[in-house]
C-alpha positions in Angstrom: -0.4 -0.1 0.0 1.3 3.6 -1.6 1.3 6.6 1.2 0.6 9.0 1.1 1.3 12.7 2.0 -2.1 14.5 3.6 -3.4 16.4 1.0 -6.7 14.6 0.2 -5.0 12.2 -2.9 -8.2 11.1 -5.2 -7.6 7.7 -6.4 -10.9 5.9 -9.0 -12.9 8.6 -8.3 -11.6 7.4 -4.9 -11.1 10.4 -1.6 -7.9 8.9 0.5 -5.9 10.5 3.8 -3.4 9.3 5.4 -3.2 8.0 9.4 -1.5 11.2 11.5 -1.5 8.6 14.8 -0.9 5.1 12.1 0.1 5.9 8.8 -1.5 3.7 7.4 -4.4 5.0 4.1 -8.4 5.1 5.1 -10.6 5.7 1.8 -12.4 8.9 3.7 -15.3 10.3 2.2 -15.1 13.3 -0.2 -17.0 15.9 1.2 -15.4 15.1 5.2 -13.3 17.9 6.9 -9.9 17.1 7.4 -7.7 19.7 10.7 -4.6 21.6 10.0 -3.2 18.3 12.4 -4.5 15.2 9.9 -6.8 13.1 9.8 -6.8 11.2 12.5 -8.7 7.6 11.3 -11.3 5.3 13.6 -9.5 3.3 14.9 -7.1 5.5 16.7 -9.5 7.8 18.2 -11.7 4.7 19.4 -8.6 4.1 20.8 -7.7 7.8 21.8 -11.5 7.7 23.8 -10.8 4.8 25.8 -7.5 5.9 26.8 -9.4 8.8 27.8 -12.9 7.3 29.6 -9.8 4.6 31.4 -8.0 7.6 32.6 -10.9 9.3 34.2 -12.9 6.7 35.9 -9.7 5.8 38.1 -8.2 9.0 38.4 -12.1 10.0 40.0 -11.8 6.6 42.0 -14.8 4.6 39.6 -12.4 1.9 38.3 -15.5 -0.1 36.1 -18.4 -1.2 36.4 -18.6 -3.7 40.0 -20.5 -6.8 39.6 -24.1 -7.4 41.3 -24.2 -10.1 43.9 
């Protein structure tokens, strides 16, 4: 898979962007807004949200779900 710079390259009528975190190439919507910092793929976005939620839970002493006895 060829790496592309994050300028919204088009190939075969589709738009591709390279994730700024993992470097993988992703097919995205033509009109999708890309922030100046670069594209962030769904996998990296999900990972960031999960890490942030974990930090918030451990920070406040929640520690996760409790089991019923």
